[in-house]
KEGU-249785 format. One record per residue (C-alpha): residue number from 1; x, y, z; residue in three letters. Coordinates in steps of 0.05 Angstrom, whole numbers. Layout:
! residues N
    i       x       y       z   aa
  NUM       X       Y       Z  ala
...
! end
This chain:
! residues 154
    i       x       y       z   aa
    1     653   -3383   -3903  unk
    2     724   -3364   -3913  unk
    3     741   -3411   -3852  unk
    4     715   -3460   -3892  unk
    5     740   -3448   -3952  unk
    6     805   -3442   -3924  unk
    7     787   -3518   -3890  unk
    8     767   -3543   -3953  unk
    9     845   -3523   -3988  unk
   10     884   -3552   -3917  unk
   11     832   -3611   -3930  unk
   12     854   -3617   -4013  unk
   13     921   -3629   -3978  unk
   14     919   -3677   -3936  unk
   15     877   -3706   -3986  unk
   16     807   -3719   -3929  unk
   17     737   -3702   -3935  unk
   18     715   -3660   -3884  unk
   19     641   -3654   -3873  unk
   20     583   -3611   -3837  unk
   21     533   -3640   -3804  unk
   22     479   -3613   -3787  unk
   23     436   -3608   -3704  unk
   24     374   -3622   -3697  unk
   25     343   -3536   -3666  unk
   26     343   -3565   -3605  unk
   27     408   -3578   -3601  unk
   28     441   -3516   -3642  unk
   29     417   -3456   -3680  unk
   30     475   -3444   -3729  unk
   31     458   -3508   -3785  unk
   32     395   -3541   -3776  unk
   33     375   -3584   -3852  unk
   34     399   -3617   -3910  unk
   35     388   -3561   -3955  unk
   36     419   -3505   -3900  unk
   37     476   -3549   -3904  unk
   38     466   -3551   -3991  unk
   39     465   -3485   -3987  unk
   40     548   -3478   -3953  unk
   41     567   -3537   -3983  unk
   42     558   -3493   -4044  unk
   43     586   -3438   -4027  unk
   44     651   -3462   -4009  unk
   45     654   -3511   -4071  unk
   46     700   -3562   -4063  unk
   47     709   -3635   -4066  unk
   48     736   -3637   -4001  unk
   49     677   -3603   -3963  unk
   50     616   -3648   -3965  unk
   51     555   -3666   -3912  unk
   52     544   -3707   -3869  unk
   53     475   -3736   -3854  unk
   54     438   -3750   -3785  unk
   55     386   -3798   -3786  unk
   56     357   -3773   -3705  unk
   57     373   -3695   -3730  unk
   58     339   -3702   -3809  unk
   59     272   -3740   -3755  unk
   60     264   -3681   -3726  unk
   61     280   -3628   -3776  unk
   62     270   -3646   -3845  unk
   63     188   -3667   -3869  unk
   64     215   -3708   -3922  unk
   65     275   -3745   -3907  unk
   66     279   -3780   -3981  unk
   67     274   -3717   -4018  unk
   68     319   -3680   -3974  unk
   69     373   -3732   -3986  unk
   70     359   -3732   -4062  unk
   71     365   -3654   -4071  unk
   72     428   -3658   -4020  unk
   73     448   -3715   -4068  unk
   74     529   -3726   -4080  unk
   75     549   -3670   -4031  unk
   76     532   -3732   -3974  unk
   77     593   -3758   -3959  unk
   78     588   -3791   -3891  unk
   79     531   -3817   -3857  unk
   80     509   -3830   -3789  unk
   81     446   -3885   -3778  unk
   82     419   -3860   -3703  unk
   83     355   -3871   -3674  unk
   84     304   -3813   -3659  unk
   85     319   -3831   -3590  unk
   86     395   -3848   -3599  unk
   87     390   -3927   -3576  unk
   88     382   -3976   -3616  unk
   89     364   -3976   -3692  unk
   90     299   -4001   -3708  unk
   91     270   -3987   -3632  unk
   92     253   -3914   -3644  unk
   93     205   -3882   -3685  unk
   94     260   -3861   -3752  unk
   95     236   -3868   -3814  unk
   96     280   -3917   -3839  unk
   97     252   -3937   -3907  unk
   98     257   -3869   -3936  unk
   99     327   -3837   -3908  unk
  100     344   -3917   -3941  unk
  101     316   -3906   -4003  unk
  102     329   -3827   -4008  unk
  103     403   -3868   -4003  unk
  104     403   -3911   -4057  unk
  105     368   -3857   -4100  unk
  106     430   -3815   -4102  unk
  107     477   -3890   -4099  unk
  108     506   -3864   -4043  unk
  109     556   -3913   -4021  unk
  110     608   -3889   -3974  unk
  111     606   -3903   -3899  unk
  112     544   -3918   -3852  unk
  113     551   -3912   -3796  unk
  114     518   -3934   -3714  unk
  115     518   -3868   -3673  unk
  116     489   -3890   -3608  unk
  117     489   -3870   -3541  unk
  118     494   -3903   -3463  unk
  119     480   -3870   -3397  unk
  120     543   -3900   -3376  unk
  121     591   -3844   -3390  unk
  122     581   -3791   -3335  unk
  123     600   -3734   -3373  unk
  124     562   -3745   -3454  unk
  125     508   -3783   -3415  unk
  126     482   -3703   -3384  unk
  127     507   -3666   -3440  unk
  128     470   -3716   -3494  unk
  129     419   -3717   -3434  unk
  130     422   -3793   -3430  unk
  131     387   -3809   -3382  unk
  132     350   -3880   -3371  unk
  133     384   -3947   -3405  unk
  134     375   -3945   -3486  unk
  135     430   -4004   -3486  unk
  136     444   -4062   -3446  unk
  137     515   -4052   -3482  unk
  138     552   -4039   -3537  unk
  139     571   -4101   -3575  unk
  140     495   -4131   -3580  unk
  141     480   -4058   -3599  unk
  142     537   -4049   -3655  unk
  143     529   -4135   -3672  unk
  144     439   -4112   -3676  unk
  145     450   -4048   -3706  unk
  146     485   -4075   -3774  unk
  147     444   -4138   -3783  unk
  148     392   -4080   -3780  unk
  149     423   -4041   -3840  unk
  150     437   -4099   -3876  unk
  151     365   -4123   -3871  unk
  152     346   -4045   -3902  unk
  153     389   -4042   -3951  unk
  154     379   -4110   -3981  unk
! end
């Protein structure tokens, strides 16, 4: 915790917010849930440290996405919309309605970015175990993903 408190002080001086992203248990054992992230953020107790909420990891770890988001509240400072298979949004198993309802309940108005992966980048594909093409065209992924998000938020 000592290093995160120091990082929060440095973030304050630089006027940036650092966000802790929890990862699913298949990738990491350190921080796996929104609740664990909330605990750490609360211990640091700085407005310059927040939670990076990722729908891919939450899909694998949370029992109730909406409640997890609501419980974290304004500690959520950045959001990745990422599909269960990390490909095109809307073509996997993520419960998008629960995620959006949770974000709307906390009146989240920060960035929502698309996190999708391709198997075209050798080092990245092997590190993330992306063994099949999940995205045919990166531009189409961005355009259709943005439309998908706009439709969800409408």
